[in-house]
Kinemage of the C-alpha trace (Angstrom):
@kinemage 1
@onewidth
@group {chain A} dominant
@subgroup {mainchain}
@vectorlist {calphas} color= white
{ca ile a 1} P 58.218 -19.016 -69.012
{ca trp a 2} L 61.658 -20.471 -69.765
{ca met a 3} L 61.167 -20.062 -73.501
{ca leu a 4} L 60.236 -16.371 -73.141
{ca leu a 5} L 63.100 -15.706 -70.745
{ca thr a 6} L 65.711 -17.328 -72.944
{ca thr a 7} L 64.398 -16.070 -76.284
{ca tyr a 8} L 63.648 -12.454 -75.414
{ca gly a 9} L 65.584 -11.823 -72.195
{ca leu a 10} L 62.453 -10.565 -70.469
{ca arg a 11} L 62.404 -9.408 -66.868
{ca ser a 12} L 60.468 -11.351 -64.266
{ca gly a 13} L 57.925 -8.514 -64.016
{ca glu a 14} L 57.407 -8.547 -67.779
{ca ile a 15} L 56.584 -12.248 -67.670
{ca arg a 16} L 54.241 -11.736 -64.720
{ca gly a 17} L 52.576 -8.769 -66.456
{ca leu a 18} L 52.021 -10.521 -69.788
{ca arg a 19} L 48.305 -10.657 -70.602
{ca leu a 20} L 46.430 -12.789 -73.101
{ca ala a 21} L 45.741 -9.703 -75.253
{ca asp a 22} L 49.505 -9.067 -75.498
{ca val a 23} L 49.909 -12.106 -77.736
{ca asp a 24} L 48.917 -11.169 -81.292
{ca trp a 25} L 48.582 -14.573 -82.935
{ca arg a 26} L 47.394 -13.174 -86.284
{ca asn a 27} L 50.422 -10.931 -86.789
{ca asp a 28} L 52.965 -13.036 -84.848
{ca arg a 29} L 53.718 -10.167 -82.451
{ca leu a 30} L 54.276 -10.015 -78.721
{ca his a 31} L 53.470 -6.787 -76.886
{ca ile a 32} L 55.749 -6.229 -73.883
{ca arg a 33} L 55.288 -3.632 -71.157
{ca his a 34} L 58.767 -3.178 -69.701
{ca ser a 35} L 58.297 -3.277 -65.960
{ca lys a 36} L 61.360 -1.220 -65.095
{ca thr a 37} L 61.142 1.579 -67.650
{ca gly a 38} L 57.430 1.685 -68.452
{ca ala a 39} L 58.304 1.497 -72.169
{ca his a 40} L 56.382 -0.708 -74.578
{ca ser a 41} L 57.885 -2.974 -77.225
{ca glu a 42} L 56.510 -5.044 -80.041
{ca leu a 43} L 58.619 -8.147 -80.588
{ca pro a 44} L 58.217 -10.824 -83.228
{ca leu a 45} L 56.459 -13.880 -81.859
{ca leu a 46} L 58.937 -16.516 -82.954
{ca arg a 47} L 57.842 -20.082 -83.645
{ca ala a 48} L 59.404 -21.790 -80.594
{ca pro a 49} L 57.990 -19.332 -78.019
{ca ala a 50} L 54.626 -19.349 -79.849
{ca asp a 51} L 54.498 -23.149 -79.698
{ca ala a 52} L 55.470 -23.145 -76.013
{ca leu a 53} L 52.813 -20.530 -75.196
{ca leu a 54} L 50.155 -22.417 -77.100
{ca asp a 55} L 51.058 -25.658 -75.336
{ca tyr a 56} L 50.855 -23.936 -71.935
{ca leu a 57} L 47.528 -22.279 -72.752
{ca lys a 58} L 46.027 -25.574 -73.940
{ca his a 59} L 47.492 -27.959 -71.363
{ca gly a 60} L 49.056 -26.116 -68.424
{ca arg a 61} L 47.048 -22.997 -67.677
{ca pro a 62} L 44.182 -23.454 -65.219
{ca glu a 63} L 40.704 -22.539 -66.442
{ca thr a 64} L 39.906 -19.088 -65.152
{ca thr a 65} L 38.649 -15.683 -66.233
{ca lys a 66} L 41.979 -14.080 -65.267
{ca arg a 67} L 43.624 -12.302 -68.209
{ca glu a 68} L 47.288 -12.782 -67.239
{ca val a 69} L 49.014 -15.436 -69.321
{ca phe a 70} L 50.855 -17.086 -66.447
{ca leu a 71} L 48.997 -17.992 -63.272
{ca gln a 72} L 49.773 -19.655 -59.990
{ca ala a 73} L 49.577 -23.407 -60.465
{ca val a 74} L 47.443 -23.977 -57.364
{ca ala a 75} L 44.102 -22.520 -56.328
{ca pro a 76} L 43.216 -19.771 -55.973
{ca tyr a 77} L 44.380 -19.279 -59.565
{ca gly a 78} L 45.631 -15.761 -59.887
{ca pro a 79} L 48.518 -13.818 -61.347
{ca leu a 80} L 52.012 -14.794 -60.300
{ca ser a 81} L 52.591 -12.572 -57.304
{ca ala a 82} L 56.285 -13.078 -56.683
{ca gly a 83} L 59.393 -13.065 -58.812
{ca leu a 84} L 60.451 -16.090 -60.764
{ca his a 85} L 63.370 -16.942 -58.485
{ca arg a 86} L 61.875 -20.293 -57.499
{ca val a 87} L 60.967 -21.220 -61.062
{ca val a 88} L 64.355 -20.237 -62.476
{ca gly a 89} L 66.841 -20.272 -59.608
{ca arg a 90} L 66.583 -23.917 -58.633
{ca pro a 91} L 67.229 -25.332 -62.134
{ca leu a 92} L 70.050 -22.825 -62.733
{ca arg a 93} L 71.750 -23.827 -59.480
{ca ala a 94} L 71.397 -27.486 -60.457
{ca val a 95} L 73.410 -26.945 -63.645
{ca gly a 96} L 75.836 -24.394 -62.191
{ca gly a 97} L 74.423 -21.546 -64.272
{ca leu a 98} L 74.428 -18.763 -61.690
{ca met a 99} L 76.411 -15.560 -62.214
{ca ala a 100} L 78.019 -13.603 -59.388
{ca gly a 101} L 75.523 -11.106 -58.011
{ca lys a 102} L 72.665 -12.239 -60.287
{ca arg a 103} L 69.709 -14.440 -59.434
{ca gly a 104} L 66.850 -16.083 -61.209
{ca ala a 105} L 65.456 -14.627 -64.405
{ca his a 106} L 68.043 -11.857 -64.465
{ca val a 107} L 70.787 -14.403 -65.178
{ca leu a 108} L 68.917 -15.439 -68.319
{ca arg a 109} L 68.487 -11.788 -69.340
{ca his a 110} L 72.255 -11.223 -69.153
{ca ser a 111} L 72.900 -14.487 -70.945
{ca arg a 112} L 70.499 -13.577 -73.768
{ca ala a 113} L 72.109 -10.162 -74.230
{ca gln a 114} L 75.559 -11.720 -74.461
{ca ser a 115} L 74.415 -14.439 -76.856
{ca met a 116} L 72.895 -11.808 -79.161
{ca leu a 117} L 76.207 -9.941 -79.086
{ca lys a 118} L 78.082 -13.151 -79.971
{ca asp a 119} L 75.691 -13.563 -82.922
{ca gly a 120} L 76.747 -10.131 -84.191
{ca val a 121} L 73.611 -8.236 -83.177
{ca ser a 122} L 74.240 -4.517 -82.668
{ca ile a 123} L 74.087 -2.979 -79.201
{ca lys a 124} L 71.170 -0.809 -80.384
{ca val a 125} L 69.098 -3.838 -81.379
{ca ile a 126} L 70.013 -5.695 -78.181
{ca gly a 127} L 68.852 -2.658 -76.209
{ca asp a 128} L 65.614 -2.514 -78.192
{ca val a 129} L 64.864 -6.169 -77.431
{ca leu a 130} L 65.653 -5.660 -73.743
{ca gly a 131} L 63.571 -2.476 -73.626
{ca his a 132} L 66.427 -0.136 -72.734
{ca his a 133} L 66.263 3.618 -73.373
{ca ser a 134} L 70.014 4.021 -73.804
{ca glu a 135} L 73.046 2.120 -75.013
{ca his a 136} L 74.599 2.856 -71.618
{ca ala a 137} L 71.963 0.655 -69.960
{ca thr a 138} L 72.608 -2.123 -72.480
{ca ala a 139} L 76.380 -1.872 -72.041
{ca ala a 140} L 76.006 -2.969 -68.406
{ca tyr a 141} L 74.762 -6.334 -69.706
{ca leu a 142} L 77.741 -6.661 -72.025
{ca lys a 143} L 80.596 -5.440 -69.838
{ca leu a 144} L 82.121 -8.902 -69.518
{ca ala a 145} L 82.017 -9.489 -73.267
{ca thr a 146} L 84.807 -7.119 -74.327
{ca asp a 147} L 86.272 -9.552 -76.885
{ca asp a 148} L 82.864 -9.878 -78.510
{ca leu a 149} L 82.425 -6.095 -78.491
{ca arg a 150} L 85.798 -5.701 -80.220
{ca ser a 151} L 84.743 -8.117 -82.959
{ca ile a 152} L 81.767 -5.954 -83.977
{ca ala a 153} L 83.351 -2.550 -83.356
{ca leu a 154} L 83.811 -0.260 -86.338
{ca asp a 155} L 87.314 0.721 -87.378
{ca trp a 156} L 88.315 4.253 -86.400
{ca pro a 157} L 88.027 6.441 -89.508
{ca pro a 158} L 91.383 7.558 -90.950
{ca gly a 159} L 92.323 11.134 -90.147
{ca val a 160} L 90.041 11.361 -87.092
{ca glu a 161} L 91.801 11.971 -83.792
{ca ala a 162} L 90.825 9.889 -80.812
């Protein structure tokens, strides 16, 4: 769960909704149904998240006929029914990683968006990874990163009035 949250900036509902068929091992693709927008994305299944998923499926996931990837750790084994606040919030509090007004998995989503921006990834691509329909939605995740936004902004063309 942590690997998917930190690599892709997924929402809690996207983690909970991930099904075994959404992991395309042959083509190294991850199919995401964005819980907030209803949009679908195909993301590359990167090596570290693939290894973490495989380890969980082999050693951590209870044996069951349920098709969700992540299940409750205690019987009855079923889909995760609640948000990931307990899974994520406690460790984040322990290391002082909470942001004002943000809890749990959402902190990691904001953090991933800002780290992509620092790496020079365009707002469009960040929005695509996060499953946003508009750059306006993505900008809300980057509003505190104005220095980073300035570093990737295009120069104003000569002769064009602001």
